[in-house]
N, C-alpha and C positions, 0 to 999 in steps of 0.2 A: 595261387596259380595265375599267371598273367593271362589277360583276356585276348582272344584272337577272333577274327571274323569266322573262322571255321567252326568255332564252338557253337555258333548260332545256327549252323546248318544241320538238318537232321542226319542221323547216322547213315541211312541209306543213300542220301544225297552225297555225303562225303565219300562213300565208297565209289559211287558212280563217277564223281569228279576226279577221284584218284585214278580210276581206270582210264578216263579221258586224258588225264595228264600223262600217264605212263605211255599211252598210245601216241601222244604228241611227241614225247621224248624219243620214242623209237622212230617215228617218222622223221624227226629232225636229224637223228643219227644217220638214217638212210639218205637223207637229203645232202648230208655233208659229203657223201661219196660222189655226188653229181657236181658238174661244173656250175650249173645254174638251176635254181628251183624258183619258179614264180611265186610271188607272195600271194597268199590267199586273202582276198578281199570279200568279206561276206556281203550278201545282198540284204535288203530289208527283210525279205522273207526268211533268209537264214537266221537272222537275229530273232525274228518272231518265233521260229521253231525252237530255238534254244531257250527262249524265255518260257514258252509253253511247257517244254520238257522239265525245266527247273521248277516252275511254279505248280503245275498240275500233276505231273508224274511223280516228282520227288517231294512235293509239299514245302518248297522253300518259300518263306514269306516274300511278298513282292518287293519290300524295301531291300531285302538281302539280294534278291535277283538283280535289282538295279546296281547294287554294289559289285556283284560278281561280273555283270556285263561290262561295267565301266572299268573295273580293275583289269579285266582281260582285254579291254579296248575292242570288244567284239561289236563294232559299229559298221553300218553300211556306209558307203562312200561313193562319190563320183570323181572321176579324174578328167581334167581337160588338158590337152597337149597342144603345144604350138604347131601349127601347120608348117611344113617345110616351105622355103621360098620358091618362087617360080623359077628362078635362076640361081645357080651357085649352091654352095654347101651350107650356108648359114645366112641369117639376116644381119644386115648392118644398119644400125640406127645412127644417123649423123646429127650434127649440131642442130638443136631446136626442131628436129623432125620426129618427136616422140611418137610412139605407136603402141597400140594394144597388141600384145603377143597372143593372148587367149582370153576367153571369158568362160567361167565355169557354168555348168548347168545350174539353174536356180536351186537353192537348198531345199532338199526333200522332194524334188521333182524328177521325173524321168523325161529325157529329151523326146523320145518317140511319142509319149503321151501329150507333151506340149505341142508337138507338131500336129497330132490328130485332133486335139480339142483346144485350140489356142484361146477360145473365148470363155471356156469353163474348165480349165485344167484342174485335176484333183491331185493333191499331194500324196506322196508315198507315206507309209506308216512312219510315225515318229513319236517320240516320247513327249507328252504334253507338259513341257517345262517352259520356263521363261527364256531359256536359251538352249534350243535343241542342238546347235552346232557344238561339237566337242573338240575338233582339231582341224587345222588347215596346214598342209605340208606343201612347201615349194621346193622344186628341184630345178636348178639352173646350171647350165654349162655355158660359160661366156668369158670374155676378156675385153679390155679396151684396145686402143689402136697400138700401144706399145711401139717400139721399145723406148727406154729412156732411163734416167737416173731414178732408182727405186729408193724411196725413203724408208727409214727404219720402221715406221708405221705406214705400211703400203696403202692403207685405206684413207689416209689423210690427203686432202686436196685431190680427191678422185672425182671426176666430173662425168662419169657414166654409171648409171645405177638403175634400180628397179623399184617401182611403187605398186601398191595394190589399192584399187578403188572399189568400194562396195556399191553395187548397183541395187538400190532398194526396189523391192517389188518387181524384179525382172520377169517373173512368171506372168505378169500382166502386160508386158510390153511386146508381145508377139515376137519373141526372140528368134524363132525359127520359122521360115516360110519355104515350103517346097524343098525341104532338106538343106536349105542354106541358112547359115547364121547371119543375122541382121546386125547392122551397125546401130548401136544404142548410145554411144558417147560421141561428143564432138571431136573431130579430128583424130579418131581412133586409128585410122589407117596411115597416118603420118604423111599424107600426100603433099602437104604444104608446110613451109617453114613458119613456125609461130615464134616471133621475137619475144623474149622475156625481159621485162624491165627490172630495175633494181628492187621494186616493191612486189614483184610477182612471187608468190609463195612456192612456185615450182622452178624458180631460177636455180636453186642449189638443192642438193640432197638434204632432206629434213630428218628430224628425229623419228619420223614415221616411216622412213624408207624400209623396203623389204631387205635390200642388199645393195652395196656398192661393189664395183669391180676393184681389184687391186690396181693402184695407179701405175701406169706405164708398164704393165705386166702383159707380155704378149702370149704367154702360155695360157691355155684354156683352164679355167677354174671350175671345178664341179662342187657345188654346195647344196646342202639340204638345210632348209630353214623351217622350223616347226613352231607354229603358233598354237598354244594349248589353252583351253578354257580355264585350266587350273593354274596357269602362270600368274605370278604375283610379284614381279620385280618392278619396282617403281622407276619411272624414267630418270628421276633426279638422284638415284642411289649410286654409290660407287660401283656396285656390281653391274648396273646397266651401262654406265660409262665405260667400264672395262670391256664389256661385250662389244660395244660399238667400236672401240679402238682396236681391239684384237681380232674381231670376227667380221667387221664391216656391216653389221646389222643395226637397224635403227633402234635406239635405246627406248623409244616409246612403244615398241612392239612386244615388249617383254612382260606386260602386265595382264595379258589375256583379255583385255577389254573388247577388242574388235571381235574376237571369237564369241564372247558372251553376248554381244549385241547383235550378232547375226540372227535374222529372223527368217522364217519359212518363206521361200520365194526370192531371197537375196542371191545375187551372183557376185563373184570376185573377178574383177578385170585386172590383169597383170600388165603394167606399162613398162616399157624399156625407154630410157631417156639418155640424152647426151647434151653437153653444153660446151661452149667456147670453141673457137676455130681449131681444127686439127683433131678434135676428140671424136671418137666414134665407139659405139657399143656393138660388139660382135657377139651374136647370140646363136649358139649351135642347137641347144635343146632347152625347153622350158615346159614344166608341167605343174599343175596345182591340183591337189587332192583334198576334198572337203569331206569330213566325217560328221555324222550326226547320230544321236542316240535314239534307240527304239525300245 
């Protein structure tokens, strides 16, 4: 008989999980009848209650609890969303005036708690592993200045793009004061033009970019980019090169390293960039959701 994870779960636990699954299926069927159903994003306390139920009520070994939680991706998360511009319907990032669209709440922290106790913040519950972060999801709605001749590979020679910068130990930097998010990075508001010389690593999109816009495409593009801790596609592999050419995603973001190296208290800053005369990055919506294990 082939081995499966369910064989290691006590009989009572399997029955309870089956009932939970059946209830979820029924709820999904009911949700299909509605136009929109919000995604359920569990809190750290939700995840703790599920862990407690599996481990102490059903007697599931802790190692199997970890596997169940991770397989179900029942992880707490925080989402940061780009603030709307003061004028107009979207942000326009012009040549060499890069700006940060958003910064996520430091990993495993609560914003309100950081505001209340900036000198001694306490993290939310998290699994004591070398890499508590499990997944980072980017949602982007944008386009470049368009229109123009579109190449067969529309991501080639595109000079508007997005980068992610990890702010180490952001929970110690008094990121929020009196309800206002503070500037932590140099030139993050894009107030001035920063010339980029030929040796500047930020002159052109790199293999570490989050996403480039389709070149000379004036229609808005909605994309979702998922960085997962389990990813293991090497940057120099044919698969990574194919993703970069066909999806516009950086080939060095497919190996999961950035997610695994995220530490408690780190924040993700999402940059929008544009280069060369006439090019501009039009951003309508942007959000980043960071998940961690409990």
